[in-house]
N, C-alpha and C positions, 0 to 999 in steps of 0.2 A: 808132662806131669798133669794128673787129673786136677780139675778145678773144684772137685768135690762130688759127692754122691747126691743124686736128685731122684726123688720119686715123682714120676709124671702121671697125673691123673688122666687115664685114657678112657674117653667116653665112647669111642668107636667112631667119632666124627673126624673131619679133616683138621679142625683147629688143634685138637689135642695131639694128633699124630705129628703135625708139623712142629708143634712146640717141642716134642720129644726129639725130633730130628735136628732141630736147630741147636738144642742143648748138647747133643752128641757132637755136632760140628764145632761147638765152642770149647769142647774138651771136658765136659762133665761125664761122669759115669751115671747112666740113666737106667732106672728100673721102671717099667710100665706097670701100672696097677689099674684095674677096672673094678668098679664097685658093683656088686650084684644087688641092685635095689629094685628091680622090676617087680611089679605087683601082679595080682591075678588078672587085672584089666589091661595090662600093658600090651601094646601092639607088637606083634612079632613080624618076622619077615625081613626082607633086605633093608628097608628103610624104616624100621620100627621105632626109631628114637633111642634115647640114651637108656631106656629101661628094658630094652628088648634083648633077647638071646642073640639076635643077629648083630647087635651092636658089640657084644662081647667078642664075637668071631671077627668082626671088622677090626677091633682093637688088637686082637691076637695076630691077625695077618699083618697089620701095619707094624707092630712091634718086631715081628720076624723080618720084615723087609728092612726096617731101620737097623736091625742087629742088636736089639736089647731084650733082656728077659722080660717076661710078662706074667703077671699073677692076677687072680680074681679073688676079691675079698667079699664075703657075704655080709652085706650091710642092710639086708632087707628089713629085718625087725627094727633095727636102729632107725632107719629112714622112716619107717611107718610111725614109730613113736615120736620122733622129733619133727617131722615135716607134715605127714598126712594128718596125724592127730591134731596138730596146730592148725592146719588148714580147715578141718571140720569144726574145731572149736571156735575159731574166729568167725566163720560164716554163721554159726549158730548164735553168735552174739550180735549179729547185724553188721559185722565189719567185713572188709574185703582184704584178705591177706595176700602177700606176695611170696609164694612158696620157694621161688628161686633165692630170695634173700635168706630165708630160713635154712635152705639147703646149704648155701655157702657158709652161713654162721655155724650151724650145728654139725653138718656132715663133712664138708670138704676141709674147712679150715680149723676144725676142732678135732673131730675123731680121726679123720684121715691123716691130718698132720701129726697127730699123736702116734699113729701107726708108723708113719714115715720115720719119726724120731726113734721109735723102738727098733726099726730096721737099721739104724745107724746112719740114716740119710741126713745130709746137711740142709736140704731144701725140699719143698714141695713145689712142683710146677703145674700150672693149669693153662688151658687154652683160652683164658679170658682176654678180652681186648681192653687193657688198662695198663698203666705204667706205675712202677714202684721206684722210688729213689730215697736216698738218705740225705737229709738237709743238715749240713755241717753247722750252720748258724744256729739252728734251733735244737739240734741233737735229736730230731725225730724222723722216723721213717714216714714218707708221704705217699699217698695214692693220687695219681693224676689220671685225667681222661686219656683215652687212646688217641693216637695221632689221627686215626680214621674216625671222624665224628659219627659217621653212619653206623659203625659197629661198636662204639664205646659201650662198655658194660660196667663202668665204675659205679653206677647207681646201685647195682645189686651187690656191691662189694664193700659198702660203707661200714659194715660191722667188723671189719678186720682190725685186730689189735696191733699194738706196736711189736709185740713178740711174734705174732703171726706174720706180719709184714717183713720182719727181719729174716724169716726163713721161707719166703715165697718168691717164686720167679714167674713172670708173665711176659715172655718175649714177644708175643704177638702185638702187644700194645704199641710197639715201635714200628710196625709195618704200616705202609701208606694206605693199604686197602685190603679187603677180603680177596680181591683178584690176585694180589701178591701172594697170599697164603695158598691159593689154589695153584698158582704158577709153580711155587716151590714143591707142592705135593706132586704135580705132574712131572717135574724134573726128577723127583725121587722115585718115580714109578709107582706111587701109591694108588691102589685100586679105588680108594675112596676120594680121590682128588676132586671129583665133581659130585660127591654125595650131597643131597639137599640138606640145608640147615633144619634142625628141629624147631618147630614153631609153637607147639602147644605145650601145656603142662604135662609132664611125662607120665604121671600116674592117673590122669583123668581120661576115661575112655572117649572114643570119638562121638558118643551120644551127648557128651557135655557134662558139666559139673553138677547139674541139678539131679539127674538120676544117680550120680555117684554119691551125692550127699544123702539122698533118700535111702540108699542101700546101707551106707556106713552109719548113718544116724537118723533112723526113722522119726525120732521125736522132733526133728526140725521142721517137719511138714505140719506146722501148727498155724491154721488160718487166723487172720485178725483183720482189723479195720484198715481200709485204704482211705486216707483223708487228704483234703487239700490244705493249703497253708493257713486257711481260716479255721480249720477244724471240722469242716463239713465232710460227712461220710459219703464217699463216692462208690464204695463197693467193698469187696473183700480181697485179701491177698492170700497166697498159698502158704506163706511162711517167710519170715524176714530173712532167712538164710538164702532165699532165692532171688534177692534183690540187692542192687548196689547203687551207690550214688551216681546220678547221671543216666541211669538206665531208662530206655524208652519202650522196650518190648514188653508185651503182656500187661499193658496199662489201658484203662478205658479211654474212649475218645472224649475230647473236650471241644465245646463250641468256640473257645478262645485260642485253639491251636494245640499242638502236640504237648503231652504231659511227660514229665521226667521225675524220677525219684530224687527228691530234694534232701530228705533225711530219713533215718530209721531209728525208732525208739524201742529198744529191746524190753524196757521195763513195762511198757503198755502194749507191746507186740503190735506196734503201729508203723505203717509205711506212709510217709508224707510225700505227696506229689505236688508239682507246681510247674510254672513256665520255665523256659530256658533261662530267663533273667534271674530266676530264684536260685540258680546254681552257683552264682558268683559270690566269692568271699574275699575279703581283704587280707586274711591271714589265717593262721592255724596255731594250735597248741599241740605239741608232740612230747612223748616220753620215751623211756628206754634209750637214752642218748648214748652214742659212741663217738668219741672225738679222735681224730687222726692227726691233722696238722697242728692242732693246738691242744693243750692239756684240758681245756674246759672253758665254760663261760661263767665269769664272776657275776654274782647278782648285782653288784654295785657298778659294773662296767657299763659304759654307754652302748647303745645299739651298734652292731657291726654291719657295715655294708657288705652284702653277700649276693649270691644268686642261689635260688632254691628251686629244686625239681621235685614235683609231687607225684610223678608216675614214670614208669620205666621208659615209655615211648614219648614222654612229654618233653618240653623245652624248658630249660632253666630260666627263671624270671628274676629280675633284680628286686631286692627287698632288704629288710633290716632284721637282724637276729639279736635276740636278747634272752636272758634267763626268764623262765616262767615264774608264776606266783607260787606254784607248788614245787617241792623238791624234785630234782631230776626231770624237770620239764623245760622246754624252750618255747618261745613265741617267735614266730616268723611272720612279719607283716610285709606284704608285697606293695610295690609302687603302683601296680595295676592289679585290680581284682582278678583272681584266678578261678577257672571253672571246675566244678566237681571236686572239691577238696574231700578226700575219702578216708574216713577212719579205718585204720588197719594197714593202709599203704604207708610207704616210707617217704619222709621228707629228707632229701639229701642236699647238703649245703656245700656250695662251691665258692672258692675265692682265688686269690693269686694276683700278682701285680704285673704290670707291663704286658708283655706278650703272653703271659700265663694267666691273664685275667679270666676267671671262670673255669680254670683248668684243674686246680688243686681241690681235692675233697677235704673240706674242713671237718666234716663229720655228718651225722645223720641221726634220725630218730623215727619212731612210729607215730603216725598222725593219730591224735586223740579226738580232736574236734576242730571245727572251723571257727574263725573269728569273723563275725559279720560287720562290726563297727569299725 
């Protein structure tokens, strides 16, 4: 008897293919769907990434080998509106966005899940490395880090809602390593078993994000003052969209050592630079909160001991979480100052007791500003 119908998001990579295969083995009826989201700059060819025509063919071949139907949905305009436009807008404001977070929020677990439901599917499955479970004690669905810490992708999934989690499957989160995924793919005879992982932002050309921004939004190339932390003018910058907190490249030399971007002021069109020591902050204020393992943070509640992660490839650091002074904001204060707290990036909060300490995603929010004191 079938355990239900699942739409498997097939990116053309080994992770999503193995996800579909594992669910077939578990007794689900699986439908493979690939999103046509590639843009005019997308790399083509054998390993062109998830936006390429080659990736669609890889997904089609994998689906045939697994024995499931495969369809392609045209999401190009939707992806452009929700992900690319947000990417350009955030950089033009002097902020550094994470397009993978926005893609998960708007494309995969909003629009694609809606399409899956319209097809009569019970679940959407993805090749993300994270775990989902239902907590009987709290009555909430929870998101946990993957068993393989090196591949964990829970940071980019913190926007998932209770409804979305209840209709989502992520079987790879329970595997011990990526090697295990490739081993399964080889046993299944999948031609993409050893296909390299996609590393870069899928819609940004190999020349980098600066030429991309200049083409998409020429107005962001607006020069302004480059100043030090005392306000002294050191030179001119090309446009605040081309700088991010912690950046060292394309900055003037200093007699006191290397200079880094410390802050960006969009109102005055100013980029502030300083020493490495100027990059450290004790905490942050974030907004656009989404809560998973808890319903929210009460303003009167005492600070909650948590671990906070401020970038995808960063390490979660211990700290204290409390409600912010403004509505729908939080304050996260770290036990040890953190380097390069960056507006626009996500602050993801982890908790858990005993062996699960730091494994459960409490929730997350978008970094608004750093806290120095």
